[in-house]
C-alpha positions as CSV (number, residue, x, y, z in Angstrom):
1,M,-183.6,52.8,-136.2
2,K,-184.9,56.3,-136.8
3,I,-188.4,57.5,-136.2
4,L,-189.3,59.5,-139.3
5,E,-192.8,60.8,-138.5
6,I,-196.0,59.7,-137.0
7,K,-198.8,60.6,-139.6
8,N,-202.5,60.8,-139.8
9,I,-202.9,61.4,-136.2
10,V,-206.3,61.7,-134.9
11,R,-207.3,62.6,-131.3
12,K,-210.1,60.5,-129.9
13,D,-212.9,61.9,-127.6
14,V,-212.6,60.9,-123.8
15,P,-214.8,62.2,-121.2
16,I,-211.8,62.4,-118.7
17,Y,-210.2,65.9,-119.0
18,Y,-206.5,64.6,-118.2
19,R,-206.3,61.9,-120.7
20,R,-205.9,62.6,-124.5
21,L,-205.9,59.6,-126.7
22,F,-204.7,59.4,-130.2
23,S,-204.3,57.1,-133.0
24,G,-202.0,57.3,-136.2
25,T,-199.5,55.7,-138.3
26,L,-195.8,55.5,-137.1
27,V,-193.2,55.6,-140.1
28,L,-189.8,54.4,-139.2
29,E,-186.6,53.6,-141.1
30,L,-185.0,50.2,-140.3
31,V,-181.9,49.1,-141.9
32,N,-182.4,51.7,-144.9
33,K,-186.1,50.5,-145.3
34,T,-189.2,52.4,-144.6
35,H,-191.7,50.7,-142.3
36,E,-195.3,51.7,-141.2
37,S,-196.9,50.6,-138.3
38,K,-200.4,51.6,-136.8
39,I,-200.0,53.0,-133.1
40,D,-202.3,54.1,-130.4
41,F,-201.0,56.3,-127.5
42,T,-202.2,58.2,-124.5
43,I,-201.0,61.3,-122.9
44,E,-202.1,61.6,-119.3
45,T,-201.4,64.6,-117.0
46,K,-200.5,63.5,-113.5
47,P,-201.5,65.6,-110.5
48,T,-198.0,66.8,-110.5
49,G,-198.6,68.5,-113.8
50,I,-196.0,66.2,-115.6
51,N,-197.1,64.4,-118.9
52,E,-196.8,60.7,-119.1
53,V,-197.0,59.1,-122.6
54,I,-198.2,55.5,-122.6
55,V,-198.0,53.5,-126.0
56,N,-201.4,51.3,-125.9
57,N,-201.0,49.4,-128.9
58,M,-198.4,49.1,-131.9
59,E,-198.1,46.7,-134.6
60,P,-195.3,44.4,-134.3
61,V,-191.8,45.7,-135.9
62,D,-188.6,43.8,-136.3
63,Y,-186.7,45.6,-133.9
64,P,-186.4,45.3,-129.9
65,L,-189.5,46.5,-128.2
66,L,-187.9,48.5,-125.5
67,P,-185.7,50.7,-127.1
68,L,-188.2,51.4,-129.8
69,T,-191.0,52.1,-127.1
70,R,-188.6,54.6,-125.4
71,E,-187.6,56.5,-128.6
72,V,-191.5,56.4,-129.5
73,K,-192.1,58.0,-126.3
74,K,-189.6,60.7,-126.5
75,Y,-190.7,61.7,-130.0
76,I,-194.3,61.9,-128.9
77,S,-193.3,64.0,-125.9
78,L,-191.5,66.5,-128.2
79,L,-194.4,66.6,-130.6
80,D,-196.8,67.5,-127.8
81,E,-194.5,70.1,-126.4
82,N,-194.1,71.7,-130.0
83,G,-197.8,71.5,-130.5
84,G,-197.6,68.9,-133.1
85,L,-200.7,67.2,-132.0
86,P,-204.3,67.5,-132.8
87,A,-206.1,69.6,-130.2
């Protein structure tokens, strides 16, 4: 399993300043096949200043859920750190 990209990322307006909601399309490579799945995720800034990524909704994928979710959270964190998410 390899995460290729998250495309069509859209930020949703939320009145809470420490929460950012996004939706997009997750593109995965599973056994030499490309699979697309809709995803909704939240980045919440904790009082300590640490950002927590929460995957709210993801279409089912034929892959174990825990390792997939862990890798998606890492990928989203890297996108956020490198400025790859909409402001």
